[in-house]
C-alpha positions in Angstrom: -38.8 -73.8 -36.4 -35.1 -74.6 -36.8 -32.8 -71.8 -37.9 -30.8 -74.0 -40.3 -33.7 -74.4 -42.7 -35.1 -72.0 -45.4 -38.5 -70.6 -44.9 -39.1 -70.4 -48.7 -39.4 -73.3 -51.3 -36.7 -72.2 -53.9 -34.5 -69.2 -53.9 -32.7 -69.5 -57.1 -34.5 -71.7 -59.5 -31.9 -71.1 -62.3 -29.1 -72.5 -60.3 -31.3 -75.4 -59.2 -32.0 -76.3 -62.8 -28.4 -75.8 -63.8 -27.1 -78.3 -61.2 -30.0 -80.8 -61.8 -29.0 -80.9 -65.6 -25.3 -81.2 -64.7 -26.2 -84.2 -62.3 -28.1 -85.9 -65.2 -24.8 -86.0 -67.2 -22.6 -87.4 -64.3 -23.0 -90.7 -62.5 -23.5 -90.0 -58.8 -24.0 -93.6 -58.1 -20.6 -94.6 -59.5 -19.0 -91.8 -57.4 -20.8 -92.9 -54.3 -19.5 -96.5 -54.9 -16.0 -95.0 -55.1 -16.5 -93.5 -51.7 -18.1 -96.5 -50.3 -15.1 -98.6 -51.3 -12.7 -96.1 -49.6 -15.0 -95.8 -46.6 -13.7 -99.0 -45.2 -10.7 -98.2 -42.9 -8.7 -101.3 -44.1 -9.1 -100.4 -47.7 -8.3 -96.8 -47.1 -5.1 -98.0 -45.4 -4.3 -100.0 -48.5 -5.0 -97.2 -50.9 -2.7 -94.9 -48.8 0.0 -97.4 -48.8 -0.3 -97.7 -52.7 -0.1 -93.8 -52.9 3.1 -93.9 -50.8 4.8 -96.8 -52.5 3.1 -96.8 -56.1 3.3 -100.7 -56.1 3.1 -103.3 -53.6 3.0 -107.1 -53.4 0.0 -108.5 -51.9 2.1 -110.2 -49.1 3.6 -106.7 -48.2 0.1 -105.2 -48.1 -0.9 -108.0 -45.8 2.1 -107.0 -43.5 1.2 -103.4 -43.7 -2.4 -103.8 -42.7 -1.5 -106.6 -40.2 -3.7 -109.2 -41.8 -3.7 -112.6 -43.6 -2.9 -112.8 -47.3 -6.5 -113.9 -47.7 -7.8 -110.8 -46.2 -5.4 -108.5 -48.0 -6.3 -110.3 -51.3 -10.0 -109.8 -50.7 -9.6 -106.0 -50.2 -7.3 -105.6 -53.1 -9.8 -107.5 -55.3 -12.6 -105.3 -54.3 -10.5 -102.2 -55.1 -9.6 -103.8 -58.4 -13.3 -104.7 -59.2 -14.4 -101.1 -58.4 -11.8 -99.9 -60.9 -9.6 -98.3 -58.3 -6.7 -100.6 -58.5 -4.9 -102.8 -60.9 -2.5 -105.7 -60.7 0.3 -107.5 -62.5 1.7 -111.0 -62.0 5.4 -111.7 -61.8 5.9 -115.5 -61.4 4.2 -116.5 -58.1 4.0 -112.7 -57.0 1.0 -110.4 -57.5 1.7 -106.5 -57.5 -1.0 -104.0 -57.0 -1.1 -100.2 -57.8 -3.7 -97.6 -57.9 -5.5 -97.6 -61.3 -4.8 -93.8 -62.1 -3.7 -90.4 -60.8 -7.3 -89.3 -59.8 -7.6 -92.1 -57.4 -4.1 -91.2 -55.9 -5.0 -87.6 -55.7 -8.3 -88.3 -54.0 -6.7 -90.4 -51.4 -3.8 -88.0 -50.8 -6.2 -85.1 -50.5 -8.3 -87.0 -48.0 -5.3 -87.7 -45.8 -4.0 -84.1 -46.2 -7.4 -82.8 -45.1 -7.4 -85.1 -42.2 -4.0 -84.0 -41.0 -5.3 -80.2 -41.3 -8.2 -81.0 -39.1 -5.9 -82.6 -36.5 -3.4 -79.8 -36.7 -6.2 -77.2 -36.2 -7.6 -78.9 -33.3 -10.7 -80.3 -35.0 -11.1 -84.1 -35.0 -13.2 -86.2 -37.0 -16.3 -87.4 -35.3 
């Protein structure tokens, strides 16, 4: 038998029930969708750029990620549809920003953590 598994069925039933009750009140599927949207390297680059600069024109995003306007627009639209980004129009220009501080904090924390792993000699697999 593997050493990383318990040999009993349930150690602390009260904790298990508390967490199960808590999970019923939150929406794990919505949270998973957020991580799914940010799991794409291109969208994560875009989110990071929007953390750094608060607001960027679609054409600037395309240049940052070295893509076409169509590709940048596609990724930005997906982030917007997922509720992670918002946009405003100014004449022929469209500017995007992250929707709220929670998203900014999440992206910044992820990059900070990645830097720590690299600094400590641990690399992502």
